[in-house]
C-alpha positions, 0 to 999 in steps of 0.5 A: 069559942076557941082561944078567946080570952080565957075560953080556950074551948067553950061550946055552949047552947043558949036557951031561946028565952033567958039564960043566966050565967053565974061565976066569980069575977074574973072567971070569964062571964063577961068574956062570954057576953063579949064573944056573943056581942062580937058576932053582930060585927060590933067592936068590943063593948069593953073597948078592947083591941083585937090582940087582947081578945086572943088567948096568950100564946095563940095567933088567933081566936075563933068564934062560931055560932049557929043562929036561928032568926025567924026560922032562918038558920045561919052559920056565923064564923069569925077569926080574930087575928092578933096580927094581920087581918081578921076575917068573918063569914056567913054560911061559908061566904066571906063578909066584906065588912064586919058591920055586915054581920049585923044583918044576921046577928042583931044584939043589944048589950047592957053593961055597967060601963054604959055610964060612959055613954053619958059621962064619957067622950063624944066618941062613945056617943057617936059609936052608939048612934052609928052602931044602932043605925048600922044594924038596920041600914046596909046603906049607912054601913057602906057610907060610914065605912067609906067616910072613914076611908076618905077621912083617913086619906084626907088626914094623910094628905094634910099631915104630909103637907107639914103646915105648908099650904101649896097650890098642889095641896089645895088641888088635892084637897078639893078632890077629897073634899068633894067625896067627904062632903057627899059621904058626910051629908048622908051620915049627918042626915041619918044620924039626925033622923035617928036622934029625932025618931028615938027621942020620945022613946028615950024620954018614955023609957027614962021616966019608966026606969027612973020612976019620975016625970022629967023632960029628956031631950036629945040634940045632935051637936054639930058645927057644920050642918047648918051652913054645910060641910063645904062652907065649914071646910073653907072656914077651917082650911088654914087651921087644918093645914097648920094642924095636919088634920080634918077639924070639922065633920061627922067625926067630931059630932056629939050627942047632947042629952038634956035632963030638964034643961041641963046637960046630963053629962055634967048636971045629972046625978049618977042614978039619973045618968044610969037611968038615961044610959039604960033608956038609950039602950032600950030605945036602941032595941026598939029602933032595930026591931022597928026597922028590921022586923027582927028581935035583937038578942039582949045581953045584960052584963052584971047590970043589976048589981049597979042598980038599986032595987026599985030601978032594977025592978023597973028595968025588968018591966021594960025588958023586951020579950026576946032571948036574954043572956045575963050574968051575975056574980052571986046568981041572984036576979031581980023579981020578974027575971025567970032564967030557963037555964043556968050556966056556971063559969069557972076559970073559962070552963062552962057547965050547966046547972 
């Protein structure tokens, strides 16, 4: 990492089994985890904009990793530009979409902020669905990007109309509607199939992490799939023109997570919500391994500090046998975690113990 947050020049080799990263809060442990996670083509799991990732006074930050996956070696390089377009390449070949880095680097990250998966706005749950599906499907990555582009163009058209529903607007909308419907159908179907496939896995992991027997149900909450997006767009046409934006489609979907028969967002305790978030992350790992045949790297960013001793022990029992990088402010880890290597972070500088 070069000029990435407070890591001005960090060069580190990670153990193939478990690496423990120790350091006081604010010294750069999570920055290291964040940099590794970005190699998968995902956005910052802390919700940071690109300019916040670049060190003060610098124009760009650079991430470079040598990756070995099932005997296949690859060089992944990313330039994060505070102004202008960021770039990525694999083996010196330019990558068109950052999401395509997921073919080379597969990563699942666990963070204390994962509580927002349950408590936060729908956009966080949509991102979890889409990022996990994208790791195993090049088709979904392409269509998801296409959908965003179509949606942006359609919204611009509606905004420029300034609330006036003219024949010209209607004619132009019909063109974009055709493309939006086609892309939305694929996105909606992939999400629905994914949610159905992981539901039993999430339920199983929840019971194992929480140590209780409770029913867990996942529902893809949409307002357009039953009758189709074409009918929904006609229904909302007047409101869309008046408000200058697309009001219906996959970009407004939500994932409802029921514990028992109640919505976990409003009716579950914080401990139950944390267990659900962990179960969703574990299920994501299992899904990616099933569809790709590859094991993801597991990043655990100070997760155990937020869990009671029993939940921490049960989470350890659920962790896969893959490369793990975890952080800890104290250096203490639950029983069952056996770091093969320990790194110490001090003001953006890393040294091995």
